[in-house]
C-alpha positions as CSV (number, residue, x, y, z in Angstrom):
1,M,-6.3,-35.6,-30.2
2,A,-8.0,-33.8,-27.2
3,K,-5.6,-31.0,-25.6
4,Q,-3.8,-31.5,-22.2
5,K,-5.4,-28.9,-19.7
6,K,-3.6,-28.2,-16.9
7,F,-4.9,-26.1,-13.1
8,C,-3.7,-22.6,-12.3
9,P,-1.9,-22.9,-8.5
10,R,-3.6,-19.1,-7.9
11,C,-6.8,-19.4,-8.7
12,G,-7.3,-23.4,-9.8
13,K,-9.2,-22.3,-13.4
14,S,-8.3,-24.6,-15.9
15,A,-6.0,-23.8,-19.2
16,D,-4.0,-24.9,-22.1
17,S,-1.0,-27.2,-21.7
18,G,0.5,-24.8,-23.8
19,D,-0.6,-21.7,-21.9
20,S,1.6,-18.9,-21.4
21,Y,-0.3,-18.0,-18.4
22,C,-3.5,-18.0,-17.0
23,I,-6.4,-16.2,-18.7
24,K,-8.2,-15.7,-15.3
25,C,-5.9,-14.3,-12.9
26,G,-2.7,-13.6,-15.0
27,H,-0.3,-16.1,-13.1
28,S,2.4,-17.5,-15.5
29,F,2.8,-20.5,-15.3
30,T,6.9,-20.0,-17.5
31,G,8.2,-19.0,-14.3
32,R,9.5,-15.4,-13.1
33,R,12.2,-13.7,-14.2
34,K,14.0,-12.9,-11.6
35,S,14.9,-8.9,-12.1
36,S,17.7,-6.9,-11.1
37,S,17.0,-4.0,-10.6
38,S,17.9,-4.6,-6.8
39,K,20.9,-5.3,-8.4
40,T,21.5,-3.0,-9.7
41,I,20.6,-0.2,-7.4
42,I,23.2,-1.9,-5.2
43,I,26.1,-1.2,-7.4
44,A,25.6,2.0,-8.1
45,L,25.0,2.8,-4.4
46,I,29.1,0.9,-4.3
47,V,30.1,3.3,-7.2
48,I,28.3,5.8,-5.9
49,L,30.3,5.8,-2.6
50,V,34.2,5.7,-3.6
51,L,34.0,8.3,-6.4
52,W,33.0,9.5,-2.8
53,I,35.2,9.0,-0.3
54,G,37.7,9.1,-3.2
55,I,37.0,13.0,-3.8
56,R,36.9,13.6,-0.4
57,L,40.6,12.0,0.0
58,Y,41.5,13.8,-2.9
59,L,40.8,16.6,-1.8
60,K,42.5,16.4,1.8
61,Q,38.7,16.3,4.0
62,P,37.7,14.4,6.3
63,I,35.1,11.1,4.3
64,I,32.6,12.3,6.3
65,P,31.9,16.8,6.5
66,E,32.4,17.7,10.2
67,G,28.6,19.6,9.9
68,L,26.8,15.5,9.0
69,I,29.3,14.4,11.7
70,E,27.0,17.4,14.9
71,T,24.0,16.8,13.3
72,I,24.7,12.9,14.2
73,K,25.3,13.7,18.1
74,N,23.2,15.8,17.9
75,I,20.1,13.7,16.7
76,F,21.4,11.0,19.1
77,A,21.6,12.7,22.0
78,K,18.0,13.9,22.1
79,K,17.2,10.9,21.7
80,A,19.5,10.6,25.4
81,G,18.4,13.5,26.9
C-alpha cells in the first residue's frame, strides 16, 4: 500500500502524511501551540504593579515618587520649549 503524500504550505516539498515537520524547511504540520510567555509577563507586571501600589500606600507615600514626577515634567518641558 502506497503512503499518502502531502505538501508543505511553506516550501512545497512533498512529505508523508504521517510527518509532523517538513524535512526541508522545518514547518510544523501539526499546528503551533500558542506560547503563554506573553501572558506570563503581563501577569507578572500586574503583580509587581499591585505590590508597588500596596507598599507605597502602606508606607503612606505617594504612589509615584516626587523625583520621578519632576523628571517627567523636565522631559516634557524640554520637548515643548
